[in-house]
C-alpha positions in Angstrom: 0.0 0.0 0.0 1.4 3.4 -0.9 1.9 6.0 1.9 -1.2 8.1 0.9 -3.3 5.0 1.0 -2.1 4.2 4.5 -2.7 7.8 5.6 -6.1 7.7 4.1 -7.0 4.4 5.9 -5.7 5.8 9.2 -7.6 9.0 8.8 -10.9 7.1 8.3 -10.4 5.5 11.7 -10.4 9.0 13.4 -13.6 10.2 11.7 -15.7 9.0 14.6 -18.6 11.5 14.5 -21.5 12.0 12.1 -22.8 15.4 11.0 -25.6 17.0 9.0 -24.8 19.6 6.4 -27.3 22.2 5.5 -27.1 25.2 3.1 -29.1 28.4 3.4 -31.7 28.9 0.7 -33.6 32.0 -0.1 -37.1 31.9 -1.6 -40.0 34.3 -2.0 -43.1 34.4 0.2 -46.6 35.0 -0.9 -46.0 38.8 -0.9 -42.7 38.6 -2.6 -40.7 38.9 0.7 -37.5 37.0 0.9 -37.7 33.9 3.1 -34.6 32.1 4.5 -34.6 28.4 5.1 -32.1 25.6 5.3 -32.0 22.9 2.7 -30.4 19.5 3.5 -27.2 18.8 1.6 -26.1 15.6 3.3 -26.9 13.6 6.4 -24.8 11.1 8.5 -21.6 12.4 7.0 -18.6 10.9 8.8 -16.5 13.6 10.5 -14.4 14.6 13.5 -15.1 17.7 15.6 -12.0 19.2 17.2 -12.0 22.1 19.5 -9.9 24.9 18.2 -7.7 27.2 20.3 -7.1 30.9 20.0 -3.9 32.2 21.4 -5.6 35.6 22.2 -8.1 34.0 24.6 -6.2 31.0 26.0 -6.4 32.4 29.5 -10.0 33.8 29.3 -12.5 32.2 31.6 -16.2 31.7 30.9 -18.4 33.3 33.5 -21.7 31.6 34.0 -23.4 30.8 30.7 -21.9 33.8 28.9 -21.2 33.1 25.2 -17.5 33.0 24.2 -17.5 34.7 20.8 -13.9 33.7 20.0 -14.4 30.0 20.3 -13.9 28.1 17.1 -13.8 24.5 16.1 -12.5 22.4 13.2 -14.5 19.7 11.5 -12.6 17.2 9.5 -14.6 15.7 6.6 -14.0 13.3 3.7 -12.4 15.0 0.7 -15.4 14.9 -1.7 -17.9 16.2 0.9 -20.2 19.0 -0.6 -19.6 21.8 1.9 -19.3 25.6 1.4 -18.5 28.6 3.5 -21.7 29.7 5.3 -23.1 26.2 5.5 -24.5 24.8 8.8 -22.9 21.7 10.2 -24.8 19.9 13.0 -22.8 17.5 15.2 -24.4 15.8 18.2 -27.3 18.3 18.1 -25.1 21.4 18.2 -25.1 23.6 15.1 -22.0 25.3 13.8 -21.5 27.8 10.9 -18.7 27.2 8.4 -16.4 30.3 8.3 -13.5 28.8 6.2 -12.5 25.7 4.4 -9.1 24.1 3.6 -8.3 21.0 1.5 -5.1 19.2 2.7 -2.9 16.9 0.7 -5.9 15.6 -1.3 -7.1 13.5 1.7 -9.6 15.5 3.7 -11.4 18.9 4.1 -11.0 21.0 7.2 -13.9 23.3 7.9 -13.3 26.0 10.6 -16.7 26.6 12.3 -18.1 28.7 15.1 -21.2 28.2 17.3 
């Protein structure tokens, strides 16, 4: 097996979550007003959710249930997954918004997401 094949097989082992990918769709209502809704792109997509770190907020504490606006996560997805910036990815009932995408070495997609 070539090195890329071994890496790909090993990566599949770490994709231990499942997610739902939705894309915002705009339609018109009865009076011509814009309506925003989410359309399903894919369901039960294997992925891995990784909590990101931000060096600017590494020592910041959360107080009560106050939202942490700088918190970001990475979602690792199979290479051919249909995902775009602005999409909504839901993992374990928590919805995240895709803010950027990267494709690494032809093996996987990394989506940086925020809550």
